[in-house]
N, C-alpha and C positions, 0 to 999 in steps of 0.2 A: 587668767584675763576671761573676762566675757565681754562680747560685742552684739549689741542689738540696735537694730534700726528701728524707731516707731514715730507714729505722726501724733503729735501733743495738740489737745484741743487750747484755746485761747485762755481757759482757765489754769489748765496745767502748765503751761508757758510762764502766765505771770507767777504762778508760785514757784518754780523754779527761778524764775528772776528775782523774788523778794528773798529767797534763800540765798542766791549768790550775793544780792547786795546785803542781806545781814549778817553775814557772815564774811564780808569783804571779799568772797573770791574773785572778784573783779579785779581785785588790786594785787592778785598772784598775777597776773599776766605778765609773761616775760622772764618769771623767777627760773633761774637755772643754776643751781648749785649742787656740786656734787662734792662729796668728801671720798676722793678717790683712796686715801688710805684706810678705810673702813672696809673690811671686805663682808663682813655679814650683815651689813646694814640693810634698810629699806629702800627701796626705790619705787619712785610714783612717778606718773603722769596724768595731768589732766589736760583733757582738750573741749572745749564746749563752743559750739557753733549757735546761736539762737537769732532769732526772726527772720531765717531763712537770708541773712546777708552775711556776704563774707568778710563784711568790714566788722560784725559784732561778734568777737570770739575771745576765746580765753585759752592761751596755752603756757602752762608750767609745767616743771620737774623737777625733781631732786634724788640724791642718793644719801641718805643720811642727814638730811638737810632739809628745812621746810620752814613757809613764813609763820609769821604770828598768827594762832589762831587756826592753825592747820587741823590738829585733830577735831576741833570740834567741826569747821566746814566740812571735813570729810565724811563725818557721822551724819552732817545734815544730807550731803548729797546722796550718801548709799542709802538712808532711809527715804528718799524721794524715789529713787529707781528702784527699790525694790519692788514695788508695783508691777514694773513691767518685767521680771524675772520669773 
């Protein structure tokens, strides 16, 4: 796990919002499904706060469960943030 804080430009923020909307990641908010019977499954969590507003956020998590389009959305988010690592 890696965590890093950075301030994005308006253009970068707009690009991130477009990725979130294009992959319907905003619809993942409050997704919380855990398959506790699977011991070797993948766990994931996403938390995004944007527009410097505590009212605009996405928080979702799962263990061996994921929303539709998860793999594609995950790849897009990872590709976007690779520039900051």
